N, C-alpha and C positions, 0 to 999 in steps of 0.2 A: 380380700383387698390383695391385689399384686404386688410387687416390689415394685414397679414399674411408678406405681401412682404413689406408692409411700415418698419412692425417690423425690417422683418431680414435688410432693407435699413439702416433705423433707428441705428441698430445695429451693422452694417459694418461701418457704417461714425464715430459713437462714437468711435467704437473701434481703426478707421482710426487715427483719432484726437487724440485718447491716444498714440498712438504708436510712430505717429509723434514729439508730447510734449518729448516725451521720449529721441527719438531719437535727436531729436535738445538738450536736455539737454546735453545727452553723449557727443555730439559734441560740445561742450561748454567746457565741463569737464569731461574728462575721469576717474576721477577717485569718480565720484558717481555709488554708489550704483544701478547699471541699473535696475536689476530686482525688488529692492523697490520703485524705479522712476514708471517705467510700470503699477505696484498694485495699487500705488498712486495716478496715472495718470487716470487708469479704474475705478478706486473709485469714483474718481472725475465726472467723468462719468456719474456715477450710475451702474457702472456695477460690481459685485460679482466676484470676481477671484481666483480660489481655484486650477486651474491646474500646478502646481509647473512646471508641464515639457513643457506645453506650453511658460509660462515666461521663463523657459531659451531656450527653442529653441528660440525666438522670440530675447530676448537678444543677444544670440550668431550671431543671423543673421544682429542686428545692429551692435555688436563689430567688426563685418565681413566686415562692410561697406556695405551689401545688404540693396535696399532699401524694405522696406517691407509690402505689398500691401495686402488688403484688400477688392479689389473691385471683384463681382460678374466673376464669370468665364465666358468667352466670348465678356466680354467689352472690350470698345477700348480702348488700352493703358495698360490694366491688366496685370501684368508680371509673375503671379499667387501668391500664397499667401505671402510667402518670398520668397526672392531671388532678384537676378538680369537676371529674366527671364528663368532659367532654371525651372526643374521640383520640385526645394528644397519648399514644403508646409509642412505646420503644420498638422501631420495625429493624434495627440491627441484627444481622443472622446470629442466630444462635443466643438472642435476647429472650426474656420471659415474659414480652408482650404481644398480643396479635397477631397475626397473620403474616410474618415476617418471608416465609417460602424462601428463604436466600437471597444472595446474589449472583 
């Protein structure tokens, strides 16, 4: 297994853990600043996050009750990057979802 693949898998796992923690916090208290909580959880996982559009999109999906998943495409059980199985995915350059091809 290459280091690049391991690094990507580690990044996806850390991102998933941060998003799940933020979603759980929101479920427990819907009055929290979800975007700030998501940024804080990402930082605690050692990830710098400077893509405000990505943060807003993930937070919107969480608020809408969608499960946000960062499993690689083609994995069993992967429902796409954001949403409930629909083709709803983060498309911001640098996001982990879909073919975003940059802007």
